[in-house]
Structure formats: C-alpha cells, structure tokens
C-alpha positions in Angstrom: 0.0 0.0 -0.1 1.5 3.2 -1.5 -1.3 5.6 -1.0 0.1 9.4 -0.7 -3.3 11.2 0.0 -7.0 10.9 0.2 -9.1 11.3 -2.9 -10.8 14.4 -1.4 -7.2 16.5 -0.8 -6.1 16.3 -4.0 -6.4 19.9 -5.5 -4.7 22.0 -8.5 -1.7 22.6 -6.6 -0.8 18.9 -7.4 -1.6 19.1 -11.1 1.6 17.4 -12.8 2.5 15.4 -9.8 2.3 11.7 -9.8 -0.3 10.4 -6.9 -1.6 6.9 -5.6 -4.7 6.9 -4.4 -6.9 4.1 -2.5 -10.5 3.6 -2.4 -14.2 2.6 -4.0 -15.8 2.5 -6.9 -18.7 5.1 -6.9 -19.5 4.6 -10.5 -17.9 3.7 -13.7 -18.6 5.0 -17.0 -17.4 3.4 -20.2 -17.1 5.9 -23.5 -15.3 3.2 -25.7 -11.9 3.8 -26.2 -12.0 5.7 -22.5 -13.3 4.5 -19.3 -14.2 7.5 -16.6 -14.3 5.9 -12.8 -15.3 8.5 -9.6 -12.8 7.3 -6.9 -14.1 7.7 -3.1 -12.6 7.7 0.2 -13.3 9.0 3.4 -12.4 12.6 2.3 -14.0 12.6 -0.9 -14.7 11.7 -4.7 -12.2 12.2 -7.9 -12.8 11.7 -11.3 -10.3 8.7 -12.5 -9.5 8.2 -16.5 -8.4 5.4 -18.3 -7.3 5.4 -21.6 -6.5 2.6 -23.7 -3.8 4.6 -26.0 -2.0 5.5 -22.8 -2.3 2.7 -20.6 -3.1 -0.6 -22.2 -3.1 -2.7 -19.2 -4.8 -0.3 -16.5 -7.6 0.1 -19.4 -8.6 -3.7 -19.7 -8.7 -4.1 -15.8 -10.8 -0.7 -15.8 -13.1 -2.6 -18.0 -13.9 -5.0 -15.1 -14.5 -2.5 -12.2 -18.2 -2.4 -10.7 -19.4 -0.4 -7.8 -17.4 -0.9 -4.5 -14.9 -2.6 -5.9 -11.7 -1.7 -3.5 -8.7 -0.6 -5.7 -5.5 1.6 -5.9 -4.6 3.8 -8.5 -1.4 5.7 -9.7 -1.8 8.6 -12.0 -0.8 11.8 -13.0 -3.2 15.2 -11.5 -4.3 16.7 -14.6 -6.8 19.9 -15.1 -9.9 18.8 -17.0 -10.6 19.7 -20.1 -13.0 23.3 -20.8 -16.6 22.3 -20.4 -15.8 19.2 -18.3 -15.4 20.8 -15.1 -17.8 19.4 -12.3 -18.8 22.6 -10.2 -20.6 20.2 -7.6 -16.9 18.5 -6.6 -14.4 20.1 -4.7 -12.0 18.2 -7.0 -14.1 18.8 -9.8 -11.2 20.8 -11.9 -8.9 18.6 -12.1 -8.7 14.4 -12.7 -6.3 11.3 -12.4 -4.7 10.1 -15.6 -4.4 6.5 -14.9 -1.6 4.8 -15.4 -1.4 1.4 -13.1 -4.5 0.2 -11.1 -4.5 -3.0 -8.7 -8.1 -4.5 -7.7 -7.8 -5.1 -3.8 -11.1 -6.6 -3.4 -14.3 -7.1 -5.2 -17.9 -6.6 -4.1 -21.1 -8.1 -4.4 -23.6 -5.7 -5.9 -25.0 -3.7 -2.8 -28.5 -3.8 -1.8 -28.7 -0.3 -2.2 -26.6 2.6 -3.8 -24.0 4.1 -2.0 -25.3 7.4 -2.6 -27.1 10.2 -0.2 -30.8 10.6 -1.8 -31.0 6.7 -1.7 -34.3 5.4 -0.5 -34.1 2.1 1.8 -35.9 1.2 4.8 -34.0 1.7 7.9 -33.9 -1.7 9.1 -32.3 -2.4 5.5 -29.7 0.5 6.1 -29.1 -1.1 9.9 -28.7 -4.7 8.7 -25.9 -3.2 6.3 -24.8 -0.3 8.1 -21.4 -0.7 7.2 -22.5 0.3 3.6 -24.9 2.6 4.9 -21.8 4.4 6.6 -20.1 4.5 3.1 -22.4 7.5 2.1 -21.5 10.7 2.1 -24.1 12.3 4.8 -23.1 9.3 7.4 -19.6 9.9 6.5 -20.2 13.8 7.3 -22.1 12.5 10.7 -19.5 10.8 12.1 -16.9 13.3 11.7 -19.1 16.2 13.2 -19.4 13.6 16.4 -15.6 13.1 16.4 -15.1 16.8 16.2 -18.0 17.4 19.0 -15.8 14.7 21.2 -13.0 16.7 20.7 -14.0 20.1 21.8 -15.3 18.7 24.8 -12.4 16.9 25.7 -10.1 19.9 24.9 -12.1 22.3 26.9 -12.2 20.4 29.9 -9.2 19.2 29.8 -7.8 22.7 29.8 -10.1 23.4 32.1 -8.6 21.4 35.0 -10.9 18.6 34.3 -9.7 15.5 34.6 -11.0 12.3 32.4 -11.6 9.0 34.9 -13.6 5.9 34.3 -16.3 4.6 36.4 -17.6 1.1 36.2 -19.9 -0.6 33.8 -20.9 -3.2 35.8 -22.3 -1.9 39.5 -25.5 -2.2 41.4 -29.1 -1.9 40.4 -30.3 1.5 41.8 -33.7 3.2 41.2 -32.5 6.1 39.2 -35.7 6.6 36.9 -35.6 4.0 34.1 -35.2 0.4 34.2 -32.0 -1.0 34.5 -30.2 -3.6 31.9 -29.5 -6.4 34.6 -26.3 -8.7 33.9 -26.2 -11.7 35.7 -23.3 -13.0 37.6 -21.7 -16.5 37.1 -19.5 -16.3 40.1 -22.1 -15.2 42.6 -25.2 -17.3 41.9 -28.8 -15.3 41.9 -27.0 -11.9 42.1 -27.0 -9.8 39.2 -24.9 -6.2 38.1 -26.5 -3.6 36.6 -25.3 -1.3 33.8 -25.2 2.1 34.7 -28.2 4.4 33.5 -25.5 7.0 34.2 -22.3 7.7 36.3 -24.0 9.6 38.7 -23.1 7.7 42.4 -19.5 7.3 41.0 -18.8 10.8 39.6 -20.1 12.0 43.5 -18.1 9.7 45.0 -15.3 11.0 43.2 -15.8 14.3 44.5 -15.7 13.0 48.0 -12.4 11.6 46.7 -11.2 15.4 46.2 -10.4 14.7 42.3 -12.2 18.4 42.4 -13.1 18.5 38.7 -14.1 15.4 36.5 -15.5 14.3 33.4 -16.0 11.0 31.0 -17.8 10.5 27.7 -19.4 7.5 28.6 -21.9 5.0 27.3 -24.8 4.8 29.4 -27.7 2.2 29.2 -31.9 2.4 30.1 -34.2 0.0 29.2 -36.9 2.3 28.3 -39.6 3.2 25.3 -37.8 4.5 22.1 -38.5 7.5 20.2 -36.5 9.7 17.7 -33.9 11.0 20.3 -33.6 8.2 22.4 -31.7 4.9 22.2 -31.2 2.1 25.0 -27.3 2.8 24.5 -26.4 6.3 24.6 -23.3 8.3 25.1 -23.4 11.4 27.6 -20.5 13.9 28.7 -20.6 13.6 32.3 -19.2 16.4 34.1 -19.1 16.9 38.3 -17.0 19.7 39.8 -16.5 20.6 43.8 -16.7 24.3 45.7 -18.9 25.8 42.9 -22.4 27.4 42.5 -25.0 26.4 39.6 -24.0 30.0 38.2 -20.5 29.3 38.0 -21.2 25.8 36.3 -23.6 27.3 33.8 -21.1 29.9 32.5 -18.4 27.3 32.4 -20.7 25.2 30.3 -22.0 28.3 28.1 -18.2 28.7 27.4 -18.0 25.1 26.2 -21.3 24.9 24.2 -19.8 28.4 22.4 -16.6 26.7 21.4 -18.3 23.5 20.3 -20.8 25.3 17.8 -17.6 27.4 17.1 -15.4 24.6 16.1 -18.0 22.3 14.5 -20.6 24.7 12.6 -18.2 27.8 12.2 -20.6 30.1 13.7 -20.7 32.6 16.7 -23.2 32.0 19.6 -23.4 35.0 22.0 -23.7 34.6 25.8 -24.8 34.3 28.5 -27.7 32.1 27.5 -31.7 33.2 28.3 -32.5 31.9 31.6 -36.3 31.1 32.4 -37.7 28.9 35.5 -39.4 25.7 35.0 -42.5 27.0 35.9 -42.1 30.0 33.5 -40.9 27.3 30.7 -44.6 25.4 31.3 -46.5 28.7 31.3 -45.6 30.2 28.3 -44.4 26.9 26.4 -46.2 24.2 27.6 -42.8 22.4 27.7 -40.1 22.3 30.4 -37.9 21.9 27.2 -39.4 24.8 25.0 -38.0 25.8 21.4 -37.6 29.4 21.5 -36.6 29.8 17.7 -40.5 30.9 17.2 -43.0 32.7 19.2 -46.4 31.3 19.6 -46.8 31.3 23.4 -49.5 30.0 25.5 -52.0 32.7 26.8 -53.7 32.0 30.7 -57.2 33.2 30.4 -58.9 31.4 33.5 -59.4 34.8 34.9 -61.5 36.0 32.3 -63.4 32.8 30.9 -64.4 32.1 34.7 -67.0 35.0 34.0 -68.4 33.2 30.8 -71.3 31.4 30.5 -69.4 28.5 28.5 -69.7 25.6 31.2 -66.6 23.7 30.0 -64.4 25.9 30.8 -66.0 27.5 34.2 -66.6 23.6 35.7 -62.4 23.3 34.9 -61.5 26.0 36.7 -64.2 25.1 39.8 -62.6 22.0 39.9 -58.8 23.1 40.2 -58.1 23.1 36.4 -56.8 26.0 34.0 -57.8 27.3 30.7 -55.3 28.5 28.2 -55.3 29.4 24.6 -53.1 29.6 21.5 -53.1 32.8 18.9 -52.3 31.8 15.5 -51.8 34.7 13.9 -53.4 35.3 10.9 -54.2 32.0 9.6 -58.1 31.8 10.0 -58.7 31.8 5.9 -56.4 28.9 6.0 -57.8 26.4 8.2 -60.8 25.1 7.3 -63.4 23.1 9.8 -61.7 19.9 8.6 -57.8 21.2 9.5 -58.9 22.1 12.7 -60.6 19.1 13.4 -57.4 17.5 12.7 -55.5 20.2 15.3 -57.8 18.4 17.9 -56.8 15.2 17.2 -53.2 16.5 17.9 -54.3 17.7 21.2 -56.3 14.4 22.3 -53.0 12.7 21.6 -51.9 14.6 25.2 -55.1 13.9 26.7 -57.2 16.8 25.8 -60.7 15.9 26.0 -61.6 18.6 23.2 -60.1 21.7 21.3 -62.2 24.8 21.5 -61.5 27.7 18.9 -62.5 30.6 17.4 -61.6 33.0 14.6 -61.3 36.7 14.7 -63.1 38.9 12.1 -64.0 42.7 12.1 -67.2 42.1 13.7 -65.6 40.2 16.8 -65.5 36.2 17.0 -66.9 33.4 14.9 -66.9 29.8 15.1 -68.7 27.1 17.6 -68.2 28.9 20.9 -68.3 32.5 19.5 -72.0 33.2 21.0 -70.4 32.6 24.7 -67.9 35.1 23.9 -69.3 37.9 22.3 -70.7 39.5 25.1 -68.8 42.8 25.1 -66.8 43.3 28.3 -65.3 39.5 27.9 -64.9 39.9 23.9 -62.6 43.0 25.0 -60.6 41.4 27.8 -60.2 38.2 25.7 -59.1 40.7 22.8 -56.3 42.3 25.0 -55.0 39.5 26.7 -54.9 37.8 23.1 -54.0 40.5 21.1 -56.0 39.4 18.3 -56.4 41.2 14.7 -59.2 39.9 12.1 -57.7 36.7 10.5 -56.5 35.1 13.9 -57.2 31.6 15.2 -57.7 31.1 18.6 -57.2 27.4 20.1 -58.2 26.8 23.6 -57.5 23.9 26.1 -59.2 23.5 29.4 -58.1 20.5 31.8 -55.9 19.8 34.1 -52.7 21.4 33.9 -50.2 18.8 32.8 -53.1 17.7 29.8 -53.6 21.9 28.9 -49.3 22.2 29.1 -48.6 18.7 27.0 -52.0 19.6 24.3 -50.9 22.9 23.7 -47.2 22.6 24.1 -47.6 19.9 21.4 -49.6 22.2 19.1 -47.5 24.9 19.4 -44.7 22.7 17.7 -47.2 21.1 15.3 -48.2 24.6 14.4 -45.0 26.1 14.5 -43.7 23.4 11.6 -46.4 23.3 9.8 -47.1 27.1 9.1 -42.9 27.2 8.7 -42.5 29.4 11.5 -39.2 28.2 12.8 -36.0 29.9 11.6 -34.2 26.0 11.1 -30.9 28.1 10.6 -31.1 29.0 14.4 -29.5 27.7 17.2 -31.9 29.0 20.5 -29.6 27.4 23.6 -32.0 28.5 27.0 -31.3 27.3 30.6 -34.5 25.9 32.7 -33.7 26.3 36.4 -35.5 26.0 39.5 -37.4 22.7 38.8 -39.9 20.9 41.1 -37.8 18.6 43.4 -40.2 16.2 43.2 -43.0 15.0 41.2 -46.2 12.7 42.5 -46.2 9.3 40.8 -50.4 8.4 40.7 -50.1 4.9 39.6 -47.4 4.2 42.5 -48.8 6.7 44.7 -45.8 8.2 45.5 -43.0 10.8 44.9 -40.4 10.4 42.4 -37.6 12.9 41.7 -37.6 15.2 39.0 -34.4 14.7 38.0 -32.5 11.9 40.4 -32.7 11.6 44.4 -29.3 13.2 44.9 -30.6 17.0 43.8 -30.0 19.5 46.2 -33.4 21.5 47.1 -33.1 24.8 47.3 -32.4 26.5 50.4 -35.1 28.5 51.1 -37.3 25.0 50.5 -35.6 23.2 52.8 -38.1 23.3 55.7 -40.8 22.3 53.4 -39.0 18.9 52.5 -41.1 17.0 55.0 -44.2 19.0 55.7 -45.0 20.3 52.2 -42.5 18.3 49.7 -44.7 18.7 46.7 -43.5 22.9 46.9 -40.0 22.2 47.6 -38.0 23.7 44.3 -34.8 21.9 43.2 -31.2 23.6 42.5 -31.0 21.8 39.1 -31.0 23.3 35.3 -31.3 21.8 32.1 -29.4 23.0 28.8 -32.0 22.9 26.1 -31.4 23.5 22.4 -34.4 24.0 19.9 -36.8 22.0 21.8 -34.4 19.5 22.8 -32.7 18.8 26.5 -29.5 18.0 25.8 -28.1 18.3 29.4 -29.5 18.1 32.9 -27.5 19.2 35.9 -27.7 20.0 39.6 -25.9 21.0 42.7 -25.8 17.5 45.0 -26.9 17.1 48.5 -23.1 16.4 50.2 -24.6 15.8 53.9 -26.1 12.7 55.0 -29.0 13.8 57.5 -30.4 15.8 54.0 -29.9 12.8 52.2 -31.5 10.7 54.1 -34.7 13.3 54.3 -34.6 13.2 50.8 -34.8 9.5 50.3 -37.7 9.7 53.0 -39.5 12.0 50.8 -39.1 9.4 48.1 -40.8 6.8 50.0 -37.8 4.7 51.0 -37.9 3.3 54.6 -34.8 3.7 56.2 -34.0 -0.1 55.9 -34.3 0.5 52.4 -32.3 3.8 51.6 -29.4 1.9 53.5 -30.0 -1.0 51.0 -30.1 0.6 47.9 -27.7 3.9 48.6 -25.8 2.6 51.8 -22.3 3.1 50.4 -23.4 6.5 49.3 -25.0 7.6 52.7 -21.6 6.2 54.6 -19.4 8.1 52.2 -21.3 11.5 53.3 -20.2 11.1 56.6 -16.4 11.5 55.9 -16.3 15.4 55.1 -17.9 15.2 51.6 -17.7 18.9 49.5 -20.3 21.2 47.9 -20.2 19.9 44.5 -22.2 19.9 41.5 -22.5 18.9 37.8 -24.3 18.6 34.4 -24.4 15.3 31.8 -24.8 16.4 28.5 -26.4 13.8 25.9 -23.8 13.6 23.2 -26.1 11.9 20.4 -28.7 14.2 20.9 -26.1 17.6 20.5 -24.6 15.9 17.4 -28.0 15.3 15.9 -29.2 18.8 16.2 -25.8 20.4 14.7 -25.8 17.7 11.9 -29.4 19.0 11.0 -30.4 15.4 11.8 -34.1 14.2 13.3 -33.1 11.0 14.4 -30.1 10.0 16.9 -29.4 7.1 14.7 -28.2 9.0 11.9 -25.3 10.0 14.4 -24.4 7.0 16.0 -22.3 4.1 13.9 -24.4 1.2 15.0 -27.4 1.7 16.5 -30.5 0.1 17.4 -33.8 0.1 15.5 -37.3 1.2 17.1 -37.8 -1.9 18.4 -34.6 -1.8 20.4 -33.0 -4.8 17.6 -29.7 -4.5 16.1 -30.7 -5.6 12.6 -27.0 -6.1 11.9 -26.4 -8.7 14.5 -29.8 -9.6 15.4 -29.6 -9.0 18.9 -30.9 -9.6 21.2 -30.9 -13.3 20.7 -31.5 -16.6 22.7 -28.3 -18.3 23.9 -27.9 -21.7 24.3 -28.3 -23.8 27.4 -25.0 -24.0 28.7 -24.9 -20.6 29.1 -28.3 -20.1 30.9 -27.3 -23.4 33.0 -23.9 -21.7 34.0 -25.9 -18.5 35.5 -28.3 -20.8 37.0 -31.0 -19.1 34.9 -33.8 -20.6 33.3 -36.1 -18.7 30.7 -39.8 -18.8 30.3 -39.9 -17.1 26.5 -40.8 -19.2 23.6 -38.0 -19.4 20.9 -38.6 -18.5 17.7 -38.3 -22.2 16.9 -40.9 -23.1 19.7 
C-alpha cells in the first residue's frame, strides 16, 4: 500500500504530479476508448480517467470494475478540459490520468446504492450499516461526532478536568428508567446492572478530592424508544466541587460556544437566556421549549371564569386551567376539517377537546363564539390574546398537565406546519428552579424530577418533610431548539439531608441503606459541596448535524424496537450458557 493522499485532498496544486490513491469505485462510465471512474474515500471523490492508448493494461483492468470494488490507482493529476469541469465536486477542476491500477477486493452488488439520496428502509440500512456508513452524509455525521467529542475533551482538559472511568458493572439502584441487568456466574442468583449514568460514582470522586471530573461515557436505559432516544447512549459526564450553579452554567456556556464555533463555524452569543421551570411550562407548555419562534400559551382562566361556557367554568371550579394560543393571521387557511385535525393532535396528550374561534372584523366566529361575544369578555379576550382580524384562537381546558402537554405539542406542530421555525438558528436556553419531586399517581408516591441526589433550594429546605410537593430544586437543564441536551444540579453533600430526601421519595430507612448505603456512608467523611451536568452527546450531535433522529449520528444503533438488525441482537443464548448462570427462561424461542 503506497497511498500518497486521500481522494478529496487532491487539488490543483498537485497538477503534473503523480499520486497514488486508494478507495471504492463509486461509479464507472465506459465511453469506448476511455473509461471514467469516480473513486471515493473518506475525504471525498475524484474522477479517474483510463485511456486505452496511454495505458492499455490499466484500461483492461478498468473494464472489469464494478461499484464498490476496492482499488489502488497510480496516476498523474491533470486539469479537466474546458466544458468538463464539475462544479458540484471540490475536486471537479481536476482528474487523474491512470497509469496503473490494482483491484484489492471485489464487491457483490450492494442492496442499495451508496449515495445520499437513496430511498431504503431503516432496517435495511441498519442491517447493512457498514455500507450505509459509506454514504457521504453518514460519513459527515461521524466526522461531526468526532469533532464534538474532541472539543469537549480539549476544553475540559484545558480547564483542569480529569478524564476518569467509572464501572460498567455496578449495583442496581432506582434512578428512573429500568436497568439492564447482567447475571453473575460467580455469585449465583445475583446481578450487576449497567449504569443509567455514572451519577453516584462521580459524586464519590468529588468526595475523593478529585475536584474536577469528566468522562465521555456509555449509559444504558431500558425504556421505550423515540427519535431522540436509544437503549445505549453516550453522555459527556461532568462534576466539580466548591462551585455554585451559576459558575457551572457560565463554564458550560463557554464550552458550548466553543463546540458550535469549531463544528459549525458559527458565533453564539452568551450569556444564554434563563427561565424557571414554571415560566417555561406557562409560556410554552414544555420544560424544553423551542424558542426559535413565538406562539406562546396565554393564561385565560381569570377571564373565561365569568363566561357562560360551562366547559371552561366547570374546569376552573374543579381546579383546572384554561389556556389558549393565538395563531396569527391563519384563520382563512384553516377549514373546519383542518381544525379537527389539530384537535386530534391535542387528544394524543389527553385533551378531551379543542375549542376554537376565529377573529373577524365584527368579533368572534366559530362554535363557541356565542359565549364570548358579550362586549366586556370579548374586549378582555382580545386584549389578553392581542387579536387581530384573521387570527385563529385555540383553547384547551383541563388539568394543568393535560393543558401544558396538549398546547405545547400543538405549538410545535403549528410551528412546523406554518414554517414559523428558523431552521438555521441555534437557540440555547437554561431552564432552572425545577420542582424537586413529582407525584406518581400510579405508584402513589413521589419520584425525583431529576434524581434522588439533587439539592433542594435553600429557601425550601424546611418544607421537605411537611410540604414536599412545593419544594424546588437547585437543578438546571440546558435546552437547544426544543431538545434537552443536558441536565444538571447541585448535589446533596450531607447524610442527614440525603436521608430526608430518600424518605420523601418513600424509602424506609432500611431500604435507603440497602440501596444507597455506600453513598450515605461516604457522605459522613467530609464530602465537599459539589454539582455538575451531563450532556447527551448523541442528541447534541443530531441537532448540529441537522438530523431528526439520533440513529443518524450513531455508528451502530438499534432500531425502534431495540433490535440490532446487523447482528440480530438481542438473541437466544445456549442452554449451557443459561446453566452456567443458574438461569431459566420461560420465553418461547423462534423455533418453538
């Protein structure tokens, strides 16, 4: 192998020089006495010309080439003739006059064309992922991922953070999602768990005096999948001691500014906007709002409570809320059928109905207009919702969660449908002051909004036992374009407070010791105040690469059913393997 450079690196500066290139045949065109081959490698494509008169031996071999053959070519760099320049290629002004060629390996006909515009099912792409990754778009995504990781590592290293590994085989602890369990052969009947995150270990590293830690680490959660989730994912895990949340946020902003600059060539201004969790929910119906467009939720309960519309008044009487959206200037574009379709979107999130009116020069029109054309209420509504003739008003009345979820989803749906979103923009946002706990109605107990080790706000410490539902946390999420790309908090660093937190979550003293005894014990040995954050690397790269699914930025992901079509994992194992682990399975195999 004597490759002198990559195909995509050949420029006009090499004209007249001899080069040796290696790569894959993208396509071949036979024009009789001349054969043109597009040769592709990681860095790009260049055209190679085989001329029967100049190199008969190379020409004969070129006649046998097919797509995806692996070849090595030596030739002379020449300028293309006038009229043959390809402006779509960085190398389009030059080509290689082939002197010799060696076929290093042949290829079967691929199941799909190796090109960006290929139309093929996701499962076929994943089954032949090694071919899919040859496509330029996928290659660029992998390069983007590499660059993002490198910026993280370089920045954190330059700011005194130490890259330290934590265990993959650890104890199963209740942190939110289901654990992936690993049976122990040595200790029959016992199991390791794959980490949902290195949370407890990075806190222990703070107790060990490491002071600043980071790790680009694989994490595992057995949860239902969607476009921005995978069962195994990568996060950039960061923890630091003797620092408050504003200092952490400031440092992380500098880091993200550097990531965007190095990967997208864009300058991002800081400080990033900050809003509380409550404000995010009330304005956007989401704890991860997309702020690239307006269309905010409008509180209407105090106005409509005086109306004759019983759906609204009874909701308020029963402790619910009424909120609306003013979709500016689109009333004529939305027929009754179109609005019914919006109602179907809202119903997915539990809304029992979507009330609506259109604004006309005379007032309101629509199914509920008769309840609101009374002059005082009409004026109040118009003022609160900043209405103009041609606006479409949408309303949901229900429990707060249903209203937030339904209108928040409608907001995003309409933002996309009406092209309100500036896709070229990167809108970072901090969402802080989260509720410490959330009540799980099915389990009839509280769960941690972030995780069980989050520090309550100092002003709310006295309410942890008496009024846990109204305790807020020293927690913060970083949001980008409607996606949570990172979450963090200041951590509890004293045993007494950690025990109170676990008690609020429904753990008995014995359960707390059984699950988290090693952490509770450690907190008695002079733990420093500490906090941190973890970034979802896959999700961040997905956004920077302008993709809609994180599978597009992961080399070997699972499909929507948590299956790997490439290796057929998960798969049945042999009876001998189960016997070694003292396990039996009641699931039927494919053969059965």
